[in-house]
All heavy atoms as a GROMACS GRO file, in nm:
protein
  593
    1MET      N    1  -2.132   1.937   1.703
    1MET     CA    2  -2.077   1.831   1.620
    1MET      C    3  -1.969   1.890   1.530
    1MET      O    4  -1.975   2.006   1.492
    1MET     CB    5  -2.186   1.769   1.534
    1MET     CG    6  -2.264   1.664   1.606
    1MET     SD    7  -2.349   1.554   1.492
    1MET     CE    8  -2.515   1.604   1.525
    2SER      N    9  -1.876   1.805   1.496
    2SER     CA   10  -1.767   1.844   1.407
    2SER      C   11  -1.755   1.739   1.297
    2SER      O   12  -1.801   1.627   1.311
    2SER     CB   13  -1.635   1.854   1.483
    2SER     OG   14  -1.642   1.953   1.581
    3LEU      N   15  -1.687   1.776   1.190
    3LEU     CA   16  -1.658   1.682   1.082
    3LEU      C   17  -1.528   1.608   1.111
    3LEU      O   18  -1.428   1.670   1.151
    3LEU     CB   19  -1.645   1.755   0.949
    3LEU     CG   20  -1.773   1.800   0.882
    3LEU    CD1   21  -1.740   1.880   0.755
    3LEU    CD2   22  -1.862   1.683   0.847
    4TYR      N   23  -1.530   1.478   1.092
    4TYR     CA   24  -1.411   1.394   1.112
    4TYR      C   25  -1.395   1.304   0.991
    4TYR      O   26  -1.490   1.272   0.921
    4TYR     CB   27  -1.426   1.306   1.237
    4TYR     CG   28  -1.425   1.385   1.365
    4TYR    CD1   29  -1.542   1.436   1.419
    4TYR    CD2   30  -1.306   1.409   1.432
    4TYR    CE1   31  -1.541   1.508   1.537
    4TYR    CE2   32  -1.303   1.482   1.548
    4TYR     CZ   33  -1.421   1.530   1.600
    4TYR     OH   34  -1.420   1.603   1.716
    5ARG      N   35  -1.272   1.259   0.971
    5ARG     CA   36  -1.244   1.160   0.866
    5ARG      C   37  -1.156   1.052   0.924
    5ARG      O   38  -1.073   1.077   1.012
    5ARG     CB   39  -1.180   1.226   0.745
    5ARG     CG   40  -1.050   1.293   0.774
    5ARG     CD   41  -0.996   1.361   0.652
    5ARG     NE   42  -0.874   1.432   0.691
    5ARG     CZ   43  -0.804   1.506   0.612
    5ARG    NH1   44  -0.841   1.522   0.488
    5ARG    NH2   45  -0.695   1.566   0.653
    6ALA      N   46  -1.175   0.930   0.875
    6ALA     CA   47  -1.092   0.818   0.916
    6ALA      C   48  -0.954   0.836   0.855
    6ALA      O   49  -0.940   0.865   0.736
    6ALA     CB   50  -1.153   0.686   0.873
    7ILE      N   51  -0.852   0.820   0.936
    7ILE     CA   52  -0.713   0.835   0.893
    7ILE      C   53  -0.640   0.701   0.906
    7ILE      O   54  -0.655   0.631   1.006
    7ILE     CB   55  -0.639   0.943   0.977
    7ILE    CG1   56  -0.703   1.078   0.958
    7ILE    CG2   57  -0.490   0.947   0.945
    7ILE    CD1   58  -0.687   1.136   0.819
    8TYR      N   59  -0.564   0.671   0.805
    8TYR     CA   60  -0.478   0.552   0.804
    8TYR      C   61  -0.334   0.599   0.788
    8TYR      O   62  -0.309   0.702   0.727
    8TYR     CB   63  -0.515   0.460   0.687
    8TYR     CG   64  -0.653   0.400   0.702
    8TYR    CD1   65  -0.767   0.471   0.667
    8TYR    CD2   66  -0.667   0.272   0.754
    8TYR    CE1   67  -0.893   0.415   0.684
    8TYR    CE2   68  -0.793   0.216   0.770
    8TYR     CZ   69  -0.905   0.288   0.735
    8TYR     OH   70  -1.029   0.234   0.751
    9LYS      N   71  -0.239   0.524   0.844
    9LYS     CA   72  -0.098   0.559   0.831
    9LYS      C   73  -0.020   0.436   0.785
    9LYS      O   74  -0.030   0.329   0.844
    9LYS     CB   75  -0.044   0.609   0.964
    9LYS     CG   76   0.099   0.657   0.950
    9LYS     CD   77   0.138   0.749   1.061
    9LYS     CE   78   0.277   0.801   1.031
    9LYS     NZ   79   0.309   0.919   1.099
   10CYS      N   80   0.057   0.456   0.680
   10CYS     CA   81   0.140   0.348   0.626
   10CYS      C   82   0.269   0.342   0.707
   10CYS      O   83   0.347   0.437   0.707
   10CYS     CB   84   0.170   0.373   0.478
   10CYS     SG   85   0.276   0.245   0.406
   11PRO      N   86   0.296   0.230   0.775
   11PRO     CA   87   0.419   0.219   0.852
   11PRO      C   88   0.544   0.206   0.764
   11PRO      O   89   0.654   0.231   0.809
   11PRO     CB   90   0.398   0.095   0.938
   11PRO     CG   91   0.297   0.015   0.866
   11PRO     CD   92   0.211   0.112   0.789
   12LEU      N   93   0.523   0.169   0.638
   12LEU     CA   94   0.638   0.150   0.548
   12LEU      C   95   0.697   0.285   0.504
   12LEU      O   96   0.818   0.305   0.510
   12LEU     CB   97   0.595   0.068   0.426
   12LEU     CG   98   0.705   0.021   0.333
   12LEU    CD1   99   0.804  -0.067   0.408
   12LEU    CD2  100   0.644  -0.058   0.218
   13CYS      N  101   0.609   0.379   0.465
   13CYS     CA  102   0.660   0.508   0.416
   13CYS      C  103   0.625   0.625   0.509
   13CYS      O  104   0.673   0.736   0.490
   13CYS     CB  105   0.608   0.536   0.275
   13CYS     SG  106   0.430   0.572   0.266
   14GLY      N  107   0.536   0.600   0.607
   14GLY     CA  108   0.502   0.705   0.703
   14GLY      C  109   0.392   0.800   0.658
   14GLY      O  110   0.355   0.891   0.731
   15ARG      N  111   0.337   0.779   0.539
   15ARG     CA  112   0.234   0.869   0.487
   15ARG      C  113   0.099   0.843   0.553
   15ARG      O  114   0.062   0.728   0.574
   15ARG     CB  115   0.222   0.852   0.337
   15ARG     CG  116   0.124   0.947   0.275
   15ARG     CD  117   0.133   0.949   0.125
   15ARG     NE  118   0.030   1.038   0.073
   15ARG     CZ  119  -0.044   1.012  -0.032
   15ARG    NH1  120  -0.022   0.902  -0.101
   15ARG    NH2  121  -0.136   1.097  -0.071
   16SER      N  122   0.026   0.949   0.583
   16SER     CA  123  -0.111   0.938   0.632
   16SER      C  124  -0.205   0.953   0.513
   16SER      O  125  -0.180   1.032   0.422
   16SER     CB  126  -0.142   1.048   0.734
   16SER     OG  127  -0.065   1.029   0.850
   17LEU      N  128  -0.313   0.875   0.512
   17LEU     CA  129  -0.410   0.884   0.404
   17LEU      C  130  -0.550   0.861   0.458
   17LEU      O  131  -0.567   0.818   0.572
   17LEU     CB  132  -0.377   0.786   0.292
   17LEU     CG  133  -0.359   0.640   0.330
   17LEU    CD1  134  -0.419   0.550   0.224
   17LEU    CD2  135  -0.210   0.612   0.344
   18THR      N  136  -0.648   0.892   0.378
   18THR     CA  137  -0.787   0.878   0.418
   18THR      C  138  -0.867   0.818   0.306
   18THR      O  139  -0.827   0.822   0.189
   18THR     CB  140  -0.845   1.016   0.460
   18THR    OG1  141  -0.975   0.997   0.513
   18THR    CG2  142  -0.849   1.112   0.345
   19THR      N  143  -0.982   0.761   0.340
   19THR     CA  144  -1.075   0.710   0.242
   19THR      C  145  -1.213   0.763   0.277
   19THR      O  146  -1.242   0.795   0.392
   19THR     CB  147  -1.080   0.556   0.240
   19THR    OG1  148  -1.124   0.511   0.368
   19THR    CG2  149  -0.946   0.496   0.209
   20GLY      N  150  -1.299   0.774   0.180
   20GLY     CA  151  -1.436   0.816   0.207
   20GLY      C  152  -1.448   0.965   0.233
   20GLY      O  153  -1.352   1.041   0.225
   21LYS      N  154  -1.569   1.005   0.266
   21LYS     CA  155  -1.600   1.145   0.291
   21LYS      C  156  -1.599   1.173   0.441
   21LYS      O  157  -1.626   1.084   0.521
   21LYS     CB  158  -1.738   1.178   0.235
   21LYS     CG  159  -1.750   1.165   0.086
   21LYS     CD  160  -1.890   1.197   0.040
   21LYS     CE  161  -1.900   1.181  -0.112
   21LYS     NZ  162  -2.034   1.214  -0.161
   22PRO      N  163  -1.570   1.299   0.480
   22PRO     CA  164  -1.580   1.335   0.622
   22PRO      C  165  -1.722   1.313   0.672
   22PRO      O  166  -1.820   1.325   0.596
   22PRO     CB  167  -1.544   1.482   0.624
   22PRO     CG  168  -1.465   1.506   0.499
   22PRO     CD  169  -1.523   1.411   0.398
   23THR      N  170  -1.732   1.278   0.800
   23THR     CA  171  -1.861   1.250   0.862
   23THR      C  172  -1.880   1.339   0.983
   23THR      O  173  -1.786   1.360   1.060
   23THR     CB  174  -1.866   1.102   0.906
   23THR    OG1  175  -1.840   1.020   0.793
   23THR    CG2  176  -2.000   1.066   0.964
   24GLU      N  177  -2.000   1.388   1.002
   24GLU     CA  178  -2.030   1.469   1.118
   24GLU      C  179  -2.053   1.376   1.238
   24GLU      O  180  -2.138   1.286   1.234
   24GLU     CB  181  -2.155   1.554   1.092
   24GLU     CG  182  -2.164   1.672   1.183
   24GLU     CD  183  -2.269   1.773   1.136
   24GLU    OE1  184  -2.321   1.759   1.024
   24GLU    OE2  185  -2.295   1.865   1.214
   25ILE      N  186  -1.974   1.396   1.344
   25ILE     CA  187  -1.979   1.310   1.462
   25ILE      C  188  -1.977   1.399   1.586
   25ILE      O  189  -1.894   1.490   1.596
   25ILE     CB  190  -1.857   1.215   1.467
   25ILE    CG1  191  -1.847   1.132   1.339
   25ILE    CG2  192  -1.862   1.126   1.589
   25ILE    CD1  193  -1.715   1.056   1.325
   26PRO      N  194  -2.063   1.371   1.684
   26PRO     CA  195  -2.054   1.444   1.811
   26PRO      C  196  -1.921   1.408   1.879
   26PRO      O  197  -1.887   1.290   1.893
   26PRO     CB  198  -2.172   1.394   1.893
   26PRO     CG  199  -2.264   1.329   1.795
   26PRO     CD  200  -2.176   1.280   1.682
   27THR      N  201  -1.846   1.507   1.921
   27THR     CA  202  -1.713   1.486   1.979
   27THR      C  203  -1.717   1.388   2.096
   27THR      O  204  -1.629   1.302   2.109
   27THR     CB  205  -1.653   1.620   2.025
   27THR    OG1  206  -1.650   1.708   1.911
   27THR    CG2  207  -1.512   1.604   2.077
   28GLU      N  208  -1.820   1.396   2.178
   28GLU     CA  209  -1.827   1.309   2.296
   28GLU      C  210  -1.851   1.162   2.259
   28GLU      O  211  -1.833   1.072   2.340
   28GLU     CB  212  -1.935   1.356   2.394
   28GLU     CG  213  -2.076   1.347   2.342
   28GLU     CD  214  -2.122   1.466   2.259
   28GLU    OE1  215  -2.043   1.557   2.230
   28GLU    OE2  216  -2.241   1.467   2.222
   29LYS      N  217  -1.889   1.136   2.133
   29LYS     CA  218  -1.914   0.998   2.086
   29LYS      C  219  -1.789   0.931   2.028
   29LYS      O  220  -1.791   0.812   1.997
   29LYS     CB  221  -2.026   0.997   1.982
   29LYS     CG  222  -2.160   1.038   2.036
   29LYS     CD  223  -2.211   0.936   2.134
   29LYS     CE  224  -2.351   0.971   2.180
   29LYS     NZ  225  -2.398   0.880   2.283
   30LEU      N  226  -1.680   1.006   2.012
   30LEU     CA  227  -1.560   0.949   1.951
   30LEU      C  228  -1.506   0.826   2.026
   30LEU      O  229  -1.472   0.726   1.963
   30LEU     CB  230  -1.451   1.054   1.934
   30LEU     CG  231  -1.477   1.156   1.823
   30LEU    CD1  232  -1.375   1.267   1.828
   30LEU    CD2  233  -1.477   1.089   1.687
   31PRO      N  234  -1.497   0.829   2.161
   31PRO     CA  235  -1.449   0.708   2.230
   31PRO      C  236  -1.537   0.585   2.202
   31PRO      O  237  -1.487   0.476   2.181
   31PRO     CB  238  -1.453   0.747   2.378
   31PRO     CG  239  -1.438   0.895   2.377
   31PRO     CD  240  -1.514   0.940   2.254
   32ASP      N  241  -1.670   0.605   2.198
   32ASP     CA  242  -1.759   0.493   2.168
   32ASP      C  243  -1.740   0.444   2.025
   32ASP      O  244  -1.743   0.323   2.000
   32ASP     CB  245  -1.905   0.535   2.187
   32ASP     CG  246  -1.941   0.566   2.332
   32ASP    OD1  247  -1.870   0.516   2.422
   32ASP    OD2  248  -2.036   0.643   2.354
   33LEU      N  249  -1.718   0.535   1.935
   33LEU     CA  250  -1.697   0.498   1.795
   33LEU      C  251  -1.568   0.419   1.778
   33LEU      O  252  -1.564   0.318   1.709
   33LEU     CB  253  -1.696   0.622   1.706
   33LEU     CG  254  -1.688   0.601   1.556
   33LEU    CD1  255  -1.800   0.512   1.506
   33LEU    CD2  256  -1.693   0.735   1.485
   34LEU      N  257  -1.462   0.462   1.845
   34LEU     CA  258  -1.335   0.389   1.839
   34LEU      C  259  -1.350   0.250   1.900
   34LEU      O  260  -1.294   0.152   1.848
   34LEU     CB  261  -1.225   0.468   1.908
   34LEU     CG  262  -1.180   0.594   1.833
   34LEU    CD1  263  -1.093   0.680   1.923
   34LEU    CD2  264  -1.108   0.558   1.706
   35ALA      N  265  -1.426   0.240   2.009
   35ALA     CA  266  -1.450   0.109   2.070
   35ALA      C  267  -1.527   0.018   1.974
   35ALA      O  268  -1.499  -0.102   1.966
   35ALA     CB  269  -1.526   0.126   2.202
   36ALA      N  270  -1.621   0.075   1.899
   36ALA     CA  271  -1.696  -0.003   1.802
   36ALA      C  272  -1.606  -0.053   1.689
   36ALA      O  273  -1.624  -0.164   1.640
   36ALA     CB  274  -1.811   0.081   1.745
   37VAL      N  275  -1.509   0.028   1.649
   37VAL     CA  276  -1.414  -0.015   1.545
   37VAL      C  277  -1.336  -0.137   1.595
   37VAL      O  278  -1.322  -0.237   1.524
   37VAL     CB  279  -1.316   0.099   1.507
   37VAL    CG1  280  -1.204   0.049   1.420
   37VAL    CG2  281  -1.391   0.212   1.438
   38VAL      N  282  -1.288  -0.131   1.718
   38VAL     CA  283  -1.213  -0.243   1.775
   38VAL      C  284  -1.302  -0.366   1.785
   38VAL      O  285  -1.262  -0.476   1.746
   38VAL     CB  286  -1.155  -0.206   1.913
   38VAL    CG1  287  -1.095  -0.327   1.981
   38VAL    CG2  288  -1.051  -0.097   1.898
   39LYS      N  289  -1.422  -0.348   1.833
   39LYS     CA  290  -1.515  -0.461   1.848
   39LYS      C  291  -1.547  -0.524   1.714
   39LYS      O  292  -1.556  -0.647   1.703
   39LYS     CB  293  -1.643  -0.416   1.917
   39LYS     CG  294  -1.735  -0.530   1.949
   39LYS     CD  295  -1.856  -0.484   2.027
   39LYS     CE  296  -1.944  -0.603   2.058
   39LYS     NZ  297  -2.060  -0.567   2.136
   40SER      N  298  -1.563  -0.442   1.610
   40SER     CA  299  -1.597  -0.498   1.478
   40SER      C  300  -1.486  -0.588   1.426
   40SER      O  301  -1.512  -0.678   1.348
   40SER     CB  302  -1.628  -0.387   1.378
   40SER     OG  303  -1.511  -0.319   1.338
   41GLN      N  304  -1.363  -0.565   1.468
   41GLN     CA  305  -1.251  -0.646   1.420
   41GLN      C  306  -1.253  -0.786   1.479
   41GLN      O  307  -1.187  -0.875   1.429
   41GLN     CB  308  -1.118  -0.576   1.450
   41GLN     CG  309  -1.102  -0.446   1.377
   41GLN     CD  310  -1.131  -0.457   1.228
   41GLN    OE1  311  -1.070  -0.536   1.159
   41GLN    NE2  312  -1.225  -0.377   1.180
   42GLN      N  313  -1.331  -0.807   1.584
   42GLN     CA  314  -1.345  -0.941   1.639
   42GLN      C  315  -1.414  -1.034   1.540
   42GLN      O  316  -1.409  -1.154   1.553
   42GLN     CB  317  -1.422  -0.936   1.771
   42GLN     CG  318  -1.350  -0.861   1.879
   42GLN     CD  319  -1.437  -0.839   2.002
   42GLN    OE1  320  -1.555  -0.872   2.004
   42GLN    NE2  321  -1.377  -0.784   2.105
   43PHE      N  322  -1.484  -0.976   1.442
   43PHE     CA  323  -1.556  -1.053   1.342
   43PHE      C  324  -1.488  -1.042   1.207
   43PHE      O  325  -1.552  -1.049   1.103
   43PHE     CB  326  -1.701  -1.000   1.332
   43PHE     CG  327  -1.773  -1.005   1.463
   43PHE    CD1  328  -1.791  -0.890   1.537
   43PHE    CD2  329  -1.822  -1.125   1.512
   43PHE    CE1  330  -1.857  -0.894   1.658
   43PHE    CE2  331  -1.889  -1.130   1.633
   43PHE     CZ  332  -1.906  -1.014   1.706
   44ALA      N  333  -1.356  -1.025   1.207
   44ALA     CA  334  -1.281  -0.998   1.084
   44ALA      C  335  -1.297  -1.108   0.979
   44ALA      O  336  -1.281  -1.082   0.861
   44ALA     CB  337  -1.133  -0.976   1.114
   45SER      N  338  -1.333  -1.228   1.020
   45SER     CA  339  -1.350  -1.335   0.921
   45SER      C  340  -1.481  -1.321   0.844
   45SER      O  341  -1.500  -1.385   0.741
   45SER     CB  342  -1.345  -1.472   0.988
   45SER     OG  343  -1.452  -1.484   1.081
   46ASN      N  344  -1.570  -1.235   0.891
   46ASN     CA  345  -1.697  -1.213   0.823
   46ASN      C  346  -1.692  -1.077   0.754
   46ASN      O  347  -1.693  -0.975   0.819
   46ASN     CB  348  -1.812  -1.216   0.923
   46ASN     CG  349  -1.947  -1.205   0.858
   46ASN    OD1  350  -1.962  -1.149   0.750
   46ASN    ND2  351  -2.049  -1.258   0.925
   47PRO      N  352  -1.687  -1.073   0.621
   47PRO     CA  353  -1.671  -0.945   0.550
   47PRO      C  354  -1.787  -0.848   0.570
   47PRO      O  355  -1.772  -0.729   0.547
   47PRO     CB  356  -1.660  -0.986   0.403
   47PRO     CG  357  -1.722  -1.121   0.396
   47PRO     CD  358  -1.698  -1.186   0.530
   48TYR      N  359  -1.901  -0.896   0.618
   48TYR     CA  360  -2.015  -0.806   0.642
   48TYR      C  361  -2.007  -0.738   0.778
   48TYR      O  362  -2.081  -0.644   0.804
   48TYR     CB  363  -2.146  -0.884   0.632
   48TYR     CG  364  -2.165  -0.942   0.495
   48TYR    CD1  365  -2.145  -1.077   0.471
   48TYR    CD2  366  -2.200  -0.861   0.386
   48TYR    CE1  367  -2.161  -1.131   0.344
   48TYR    CE2  368  -2.215  -0.914   0.260
   48TYR     CZ  369  -2.194  -1.048   0.238
   48TYR     OH  370  -2.208  -1.100   0.113
   49LEU      N  371  -1.917  -0.784   0.863
   49LEU     CA  372  -1.908  -0.729   0.998
   49LEU      C  373  -1.778  -0.657   1.028
   49LEU      O  374  -1.763  -0.602   1.136
   49LEU     CB  375  -1.927  -0.842   1.102
   49LEU     CG  376  -2.062  -0.914   1.098
   49LEU    CD1  377  -2.062  -1.028   1.197
   49LEU    CD2  378  -2.175  -0.818   1.127
   50ASN      N  379  -1.683  -0.654   0.937
   50ASN     CA  380  -1.552  -0.596   0.970
   50ASN      C  381  -1.532  -0.460   0.902
   50ASN      O  382  -1.434  -0.436   0.837
   50ASN     CB  383  -1.438  -0.692   0.936
   50ASN     CG  384  -1.426  -0.717   0.787
   50ASN    OD1  385  -1.518  -0.695   0.713
   50ASN    ND2  386  -1.311  -0.764   0.746
   51THR      N  387  -1.624  -0.370   0.920
   51THR     CA  388  -1.608  -0.234   0.867
   51THR      C  389  -1.601  -0.137   0.982
   51THR      O  390  -1.676  -0.152   1.079
   51THR     CB  391  -1.725  -0.196   0.774
   51THR    OG1  392  -1.846  -0.213   0.845
   51THR    CG2  393  -1.728  -0.281   0.648
   52PRO      N  394  -1.520  -0.036   0.981
   52PRO     CA  395  -1.418  -0.008   0.880
   52PRO      C  396  -1.299  -0.104   0.895
   52PRO      O  397  -1.275  -0.157   1.002
   52PRO     CB  398  -1.376   0.137   0.910
   52PRO     CG  399  -1.396   0.151   1.056
   52PRO     CD  400  -1.516   0.066   1.089
   53PRO      N  401  -1.225  -0.123   0.786
   53PRO     CA  402  -1.110  -0.214   0.793
   53PRO      C  403  -0.998  -0.154   0.878
   53PRO      O  404  -0.982  -0.033   0.886
   53PRO     CB  405  -1.066  -0.227   0.646
   53PRO     CG  406  -1.115  -0.102   0.581
   53PRO     CD  407  -1.242  -0.064   0.653
   54MET      N  408  -0.923  -0.241   0.941
   54MET     CA  409  -0.809  -0.195   1.022
   54MET      C  410  -0.688  -0.164   0.934
   54MET      O  411  -0.602  -0.088   0.974
   54MET     CB  412  -0.772  -0.297   1.128
   54MET     CG  413  -0.877  -0.311   1.237
   54MET     SD  414  -0.910  -0.156   1.327
   54MET     CE  415  -0.767  -0.146   1.430
   55GLN      N  416  -0.678  -0.225   0.817
   55GLN     CA  417  -0.570  -0.196   0.722
   55GLN      C  418  -0.629  -0.178   0.584
   55GLN      O  419  -0.728  -0.242   0.549
   55GLN     CB  420  -0.467  -0.309   0.717
   55GLN     CG  421  -0.388  -0.329   0.842
   55GLN     CD  422  -0.444  -0.442   0.926
   55GLN    OE1  423  -0.529  -0.516   0.885
   55GLN    NE2  424  -0.395  -0.453   1.048
   56ILE      N  425  -0.563  -0.092   0.505
   56ILE     CA  426  -0.599  -0.076   0.365
   56ILE      C  427  -0.469  -0.079   0.284
   56ILE      O  428  -0.365  -0.034   0.331
   56ILE     CB  429  -0.678   0.053   0.338
   56ILE    CG1  430  -0.602   0.178   0.380
   56ILE    CG2  431  -0.815   0.048   0.403
   56ILE    CD1  432  -0.668   0.309   0.341
   57PRO      N  433  -0.474  -0.135   0.161
   57PRO     CA  434  -0.354  -0.136   0.078
   57PRO      C  435  -0.312   0.006   0.041
   57PRO      O  436  -0.396   0.093   0.023
   57PRO     CB  437  -0.397  -0.213  -0.047
   57PRO     CG  438  -0.529  -0.273  -0.016
   57PRO     CD  439  -0.587  -0.199   0.099
   58HIS      N  440  -0.180   0.026   0.033
   58HIS     CA  441  -0.129   0.159  -0.002
   58HIS      C  442  -0.009   0.146  -0.094
   58HIS      O  443   0.082   0.069  -0.068
   58HIS     CB  444  -0.087   0.233   0.126
   58HIS     CG  445  -0.023   0.364   0.097
   58HIS    ND1  446   0.110   0.388   0.123
   58HIS    CD2  447  -0.072   0.478   0.046
   58HIS    CE1  448   0.139   0.512   0.087
   58HIS    NE2  449   0.030   0.568   0.039
   59GLN      N  450  -0.012   0.220  -0.203
   59GLN     CA  451   0.101   0.227  -0.296
   59GLN      C  452   0.189   0.344  -0.254
   59GLN      O  453   0.149   0.459  -0.263
   59GLN     CB  454   0.052   0.247  -0.440
   59GLN     CG  455   0.163   0.244  -0.543
   59GLN     CD  456   0.220   0.105  -0.560
   59GLN    OE1  457   0.146   0.010  -0.578
   59GLN    NE2  458   0.350   0.092  -0.556
   60CYS      N  459   0.306   0.316  -0.202
   60CYS     CA  460   0.400   0.420  -0.158
   60CYS      C  461   0.458   0.493  -0.278
   60CYS      O  462   0.465   0.437  -0.388
   60CYS     CB  463   0.511   0.358  -0.073
   60CYS     SG  464   0.455   0.263   0.069
   61GLN      N  465   0.503   0.615  -0.257
   61GLN     CA  466   0.555   0.697  -0.366
   61GLN      C  467   0.681   0.640  -0.428
   61GLN      O  468   0.708   0.665  -0.544
   61GLN     CB  469   0.580   0.840  -0.317
   61GLN     CG  470   0.452   0.916  -0.293
   61GLN     CD  471   0.478   1.060  -0.250
   61GLN    OE1  472   0.586   1.096  -0.208
   61GLN    NE2  473   0.375   1.142  -0.259
   62ASP      N  474   0.758   0.562  -0.351
   62ASP     CA  475   0.881   0.505  -0.406
   62ASP      C  476   0.858   0.374  -0.482
   62ASP      O  477   0.953   0.310  -0.525
   62ASP     CB  478   0.986   0.485  -0.296
   62ASP     CG  479   0.951   0.373  -0.199
   62ASP    OD1  480   0.841   0.313  -0.210
   62ASP    OD2  481   1.034   0.345  -0.110
   63GLY      N  482   0.731   0.334  -0.497
   63GLY     CA  483   0.698   0.212  -0.568
   63GLY      C  484   0.674   0.092  -0.477
   63GLY      O  485   0.630  -0.012  -0.525
   64SER      N  486   0.704   0.106  -0.349
   64SER     CA  487   0.677  -0.001  -0.254
   64SER      C  488   0.527  -0.012  -0.231
   64SER      O  489   0.450   0.077  -0.268
   64SER     CB  490   0.746   0.028  -0.119
   64SER     OG  491   0.886   0.039  -0.136
   65ALA      N  492   0.484  -0.121  -0.171
   65ALA     CA  493   0.344  -0.140  -0.137
   65ALA      C  494   0.335  -0.174   0.012
   65ALA      O  495   0.408  -0.260   0.061
   65ALA     CB  496   0.283  -0.251  -0.220
   66GLY      N  497   0.247  -0.103   0.082
   66GLY     CA  498   0.234  -0.124   0.225
   66GLY      C  499   0.088  -0.145   0.264
   66GLY      O  500  -0.003  -0.134   0.181
   67LEU      N  501   0.068  -0.174   0.391
   67LEU     CA  502  -0.066  -0.183   0.448
   67LEU      C  503  -0.081  -0.071   0.548
   67LEU      O  504  -0.022  -0.074   0.656
   67LEU     CB  505  -0.087  -0.318   0.517
   67LEU     CG  506  -0.110  -0.438   0.425
   67LEU    CD1  507  -0.118  -0.566   0.507
   67LEU    CD2  508  -0.239  -0.419   0.346
   68ALA      N  509  -0.159   0.030   0.510
   68ALA     CA  510  -0.182   0.143   0.600
   68ALA      C  511  -0.277   0.100   0.709
   68ALA      O  512  -0.379   0.035   0.684
   68ALA     CB  513  -0.239   0.261   0.522
   69GLN      N  514  -0.244   0.132   0.833
   69GLN     CA  515  -0.322   0.091   0.949
   69GLN      C  516  -0.413   0.202   0.996
   69GLN      O  517  -0.375   0.319   0.995
   69GLN     CB  518  -0.227   0.050   1.062
   69GLN     CG  519  -0.136  -0.063   1.023
   69GLN     CD  520  -0.023  -0.085   1.123
   69GLN    OE1  521  -0.002  -0.008   1.213
   69GLN    NE2  522   0.049  -0.194   1.105
   70PHE      N  523  -0.534   0.165   1.040
   70PHE     CA  524  -0.628   0.262   1.094
   70PHE      C  525  -0.562   0.331   1.213
   70PHE      O  526  -0.510   0.267   1.303
   70PHE     CB  527  -0.757   0.193   1.137
   70PHE     CG  528  -0.856   0.286   1.202
   70PHE    CD1  529  -0.925   0.378   1.125
   70PHE    CD2  530  -0.879   0.280   1.337
   70PHE    CE1  531  -1.015   0.465   1.184
   70PHE    CE2  532  -0.970   0.366   1.396
   70PHE     CZ  533  -1.038   0.459   1.320
   71ALA      N  534  -0.562   0.465   1.212
   71ALA     CA  535  -0.496   0.542   1.318
   71ALA      C  536  -0.596   0.619   1.404
   71ALA      O  537  -0.565   0.656   1.515
   71ALA     CB  538  -0.395   0.640   1.256
   72GLY      N  539  -0.716   0.647   1.352
   72GLY     CA  540  -0.815   0.719   1.430
   72GLY      C  541  -0.896   0.812   1.343
   72GLY      O  542  -0.896   0.802   1.220
   73PHE      N  543  -0.965   0.905   1.409
   73PHE     CA  544  -1.050   1.001   1.340
   73PHE      C  545  -0.991   1.141   1.356
   73PHE      O  546  -0.968   1.186   1.468
   73PHE     CB  547  -1.193   0.998   1.394
   73PHE     CG  548  -1.261   0.866   1.367
   73PHE    CD1  549  -1.270   0.770   1.464
   73PHE    CD2  550  -1.315   0.840   1.243
   73PHE    CE1  551  -1.332   0.647   1.440
   73PHE    CE2  552  -1.377   0.719   1.216
   73PHE     CZ  553  -1.386   0.622   1.316
   74GLN      N  554  -0.967   1.206   1.247
   74GLN     CA  555  -0.906   1.340   1.246
   74GLN      C  556  -1.012   1.444   1.217
   74GLN      O  557  -1.094   1.427   1.124
   74GLN     CB  558  -0.796   1.348   1.140
   74GLN     CG  559  -0.722   1.480   1.136
   74GLN     CD  560  -0.614   1.477   1.029
   74GLN    OE1  561  -0.642   1.444   0.914
   74GLN    NE2  562  -0.494   1.507   1.069
   75ILE      N  563  -1.014   1.551   1.296
   75ILE     CA  564  -1.110   1.658   1.274
   75ILE      C  565  -1.078   1.730   1.144
   75ILE      O  566  -0.962   1.747   1.108
   75ILE     CB  567  -1.111   1.755   1.395
   75ILE    CG1  568  -1.234   1.844   1.388
   75ILE    CG2  569  -0.983   1.834   1.403
   75ILE    CD1  570  -1.264   1.917   1.517
   76VAL      N  571  -1.183   1.766   1.071
   76VAL     CA  572  -1.167   1.841   0.946
   76VAL      C  573  -1.189   1.988   0.980
   76VAL      O  574  -1.297   2.027   1.020
   76VAL     CB  575  -1.269   1.794   0.841
   76VAL    CG1  576  -1.258   1.876   0.714
   76VAL    CG2  577  -1.248   1.646   0.810
   77LYS      N  578  -1.084   2.066   0.965
   77LYS     CA  579  -1.093   2.209   0.996
   77LYS      C  580  -1.152   2.285   0.878
   77LYS      O  581  -1.121   2.254   0.764
   77LYS     CB  582  -0.956   2.263   1.031
   77LYS     CG  583  -0.890   2.181   1.139
   77LYS     CD  584  -0.831   2.264   1.244
   77LYS     CE  585  -0.772   2.167   1.348
   77LYS     NZ  586  -0.734   2.224   1.465
   78PRO      N  587  -1.238   2.382   0.908
   78PRO     CA  588  -1.300   2.460   0.798
   78PRO      C  589  -1.202   2.544   0.720
   78PRO      O  590  -1.097   2.576   0.760
   78PRO     CB  591  -1.401   2.547   0.868
   78PRO     CG  592  -1.375   2.538   1.014
   78PRO     CD  593  -1.281   2.425   1.036
   0.00000   0.00000   0.00000
């Protein structure tokens, strides 16, 4: 198992960001986890079923505001 963190990328400024703590995930389970993220978005109208979010608000360094989009899970190197 390795540590991974959810990564979001703001299309407005290009910055990558993360929320939450890294999670230990078996590498072979990543495709299933990504499929679960997509499936959960089918219930986006129900706030109890749409986690993790596909977009998060982001304050860009130049003062703009964007919606960072879920990009995937990035391995945390020791």
